[in-house]
C-alpha angles and dihedrals in degrees: 000000000000094000090053087069089070096049116114094187112146092015126119120216126196111199118187119213092022107142092096145351121024095350092056094045091052090047090055092046096048090045091051087052090059105270127133108235129222108192121206135190137136098253120057101207097066089037091057089051090052092048089052091047091055094043092052086059093053096257120141104238139167130173138221119190107210138147102238092199087070107079095198091052091049092050090051092048094051094047092049091052094048092047102042106024106026141256120337103232095172133035122189112193100205107138112119148134139211132213125181122207139129107281094237090055101037108133110248092215089055090048090056092045091050093049092048092055100036100041114009095049092054089052093049095047092042094051094045093048095041092056087066096037091053092060089053094043091227139082144122125230120185119188118200108227126166147230080261087067085079107021139037141224131191119271098021105073095130088052089050090048091050094051092046085055092050091056091047089049090050090057091045095049089050092050091051101040108028088087088060092054100263126134116210119185139147141226119216110200120202120209115333128165100254132141088257089061098041092114087058105041092044089058109086093200093053092044090053090048093049095049091051090046097048114078090221089052098227150069118273123256117231093235088063089072094058097078094057092047094051090047093052092042094049140070088260090081099041093128095043114100138161095008132131116213112207118217105186113123091257100297094129092050097056139064 
């Protein structure tokens, strides 16, 4: 009976930024737990490859190429899914970008682009999906935050600001929508070897520092984010709201 709480059979999950990296790993994990997966990214070619990858593993998957920084495009995508595929039970706001530069020289256009993707897009998708979830009085929204939600490093202040905003928005969404039966929570990954972090894991000096700094003495594996996602997407977390679960090997717990 207890294990049934974690089943996602019969659920549909829309995951933004899911053609690679964390988004694709979570898509596979939620799919293996029984959910039908709706993949999203800006470009269709890598999205088609991701869809094929999931289907080869027996996961029910479809795809919708859409620029999630465009609110009208997001509304259209969500309405199409709801009308032609079925209710979206789970939304994972994962789409994001990184850019490193000295803060005093950080390009303002890049700052605006980063905020549009890391913050605005989560608001647009959350709002569009919640409008349907509210009528059903049920739904799970998972916002992908970051270790940088709580800490900071040189050269990525705008990214840190965006992930702090994502955690604050998670609490706000939960406050607004919990009375309507929605659960809104976040996951804050630590250091994982993704394309977003290539500048770090390809640097032997940084990797050595990170492994020494992290109590578990290693980088995270993408599969190690799946358990938290299944928990937050399932009935096992039905009284959990407005929280951010940190998955970082203990780095944020130590000095």
